[in-house]
N, C-alpha and C positions, 0 to 999 in steps of 0.2 A: 954683046952679045951674051958673052959669059957670065958677067955681073947679072943679067936678064935670067939666064937659066937659075944661079946660083938663090938669087931670090925667090924667084918661084918654086924651087924643091925646099927652101925654107921656110916659104907658108905652108908650104903639104905637109911635110911634117909636125908645123904646128897645130896645126888642123889635126892630125893623124893621133898627135897627143891629147889635142884637148879633147876629142871623141873620145879615145880610151879611158880615160881622167872621170871623164860624166858616164862612161858605162861601168866605171870600177864604181865611185858612189850612188849609182842607181842599183848597183847588185849588195852594196853594203845595205843601202838603205831597205833593200827587200827583203834581207835576210831574214831570217826568223830570228827571234832577240829569246835571251834563255828567260824561264818563267821568273828564276831570281829577280832579273832587271826588268820585267812586266808589273810584278808587282811593286817593288823599288818607283817604277812611272806612276804609275797608280798614287802610289802614296805621297810620292811631290805632287801630285796633280790636287788631291788632297787639301792638303799643305798650301797651297797655293790659292786655292780657294778663303783660305781664314781670311787672306788681305783683302777677300770683296766687301761689298755692301753687308751690312749685317743681315738687313732681307733679304739676302739674295744666295747669302751662304749657305744654309739650307739644299736649296734646289740644285745648285752647284755643285753639292755632294752626292748628291742621290744621282746626279749626271755620270760622274765621275764614276762612280760603283758600277753606275745601268752597264754603261760602256765598256769596262772591266771585265764585268762578266760575261756580257753577251761577246765579246772577242773572245776573252783569255779561259772562259770556266762552260762555255756553248751552253748559257742559258739565256735564250732569244727574250723571254720576257721574263723578270725576276720578279718573283714574289718577296712580302715582309721575311719570311723564313727565310728565304734566301739568301737575301741581303745578310743578315744575322749570322746563317751557318758560316760562308765565306769568310764577313767580317772576325767572327771567332777563327775561323781555322789559321787566318793569317796576321794573327791579333800580334806578335812578335815580330814577323815581318814586316810590317805598314810603316818605314821608317824613313822620314824625310830627312833629304839631304840639304840641312841648312848651315846658313854660315857661322852658326856657333857648334857645327859639327852634328852628327846623326843621331835622329832625334825619334822616337813614335810618337805616331800625327796625334794619340789622345794627352801624349806628355806634352807636346807642341801648342794642342788649343791650351793648354793652360799655361802657358809660359809665353804665350802673344798674349792672357784673358779673354779669350774665345770659346771660353766654357759654353756661356750661355748659347751661341746658338747651334756650335757643335755638341756637345756632350747634353747638353738639356735640352738642347732643341732637336737637332737630329738624331742622333742614338738613343733618348731616351723615350722624347714625346713622339717622333714619326717612326720609328724602329720599332721598339720594345712595347710604345703601347700600353695596352692592360696588360700584356704579357701575354698574350694568345698567342703570337709566333714565336717563344723564344724569350731567352735573354742575353742582351748582348755579354759577352766576358772580358768585366775590366779590370783583369786582375795581368792586363802587358806589362811587361820589363824593359826597361831604357836606363841608359847609361845617362845619370844628371848629375852635375857636376862630379865625374868620375868615382860616381857609386850606383849599383846597381837598386833601381830605384820603380816598383808598381807606381799605377796611376794614384793611390792610395797616398803609397809616400811619397810623392811629390808633392799631392793636396797640403798635407800636413807640412812638408818643405814650406811653401808658396805663403800658406797663412803662416808660418814663424818668421818669416825672415823678410815679407816685403809688407813695404807702410800701406799700408790698406784703410784706407777708408770704413766708417762702421757698416754703412749699405754694403760696399763689398763683401766684409769680411763676415756678413751676417748670409751674402749670397751665396761663398765659397762654404760655409757651415752647415748651409741645407743642402750642397749638392753633398757634402759628404754625410750627412744622414742619409741621403737618398740612397747611396753608392754602399753603404755600410749594410744600413738596415734591409733593404730591399733586393739591391744585384750583389750581395754577396762579393764587395770589394776587401781585398785584403791585405797587408802591408807585405814586403817580400818575406819577412823573417814565419809568417803563415803559411808562405807556399810549399809543397812538398818537395821533394829531392827531386824527384821526375818531373816536374812541372821548371827548375831549376835548369835541369840540363838539358831539358830541350831545348832552351834560349841559348844556352853555352854553345849545344850543338851547330843549331842557327845562323853565330855569329861565325861561327867557323867554315860555312857551309856557304855564307854571303860572302867573307874576305874570297872565300876562292874564288868564288864565279865572278866577282865586281873586280877586284884585286887583286888578281893573280901574282902579278908582280912584287906588290909589296908582300903579299900573305911570305912568297917564296924566299922573300927575301929574311924576313920576322921567321924563318922557323930554320933557319940555314947559320 
């Protein structure tokens, strides 16, 4: 009899513990996330879309952008102008967490050789179009190979340090011409001190928000 009551008591405790853990997990899932985490999740979703069928990349990117704007920007039906404004506002914040490190989504598109569907297709053709709704700011900064680089810097680096076919190299040269002649892309050296300082401030805020323990250790 004692063994029976003991076994029943243990089962009840296990059930209570399981219910508590389930409730705790649900509470954590329902808890609001920071805007920094939301932007990071959005960026990760965009970079994951790069690996899709090239014909589906643009559609997936557009859905990810609209979902983010509806949920976190309060824009139910985003226009092209809205999308450009949001991408420009978060240009340096859209950092993908990759196996190679944390990389801005534009740089990652170049890194993966996905510039045609991502930059030429989605950002330039689909969003910018004839420029009637505004232009994408391509002067995002990312840390690549231990150095701070704009999209133009990294494009130049890729052109100079990879073994490209003639067709691929011409494709990159055409993109560079488009970015510099029509879309005001600049190297890091041409950015203002304010633009560079804003990037550094963003990195500090990001580290404090996403990696508080690592940030505290690094500053002690």
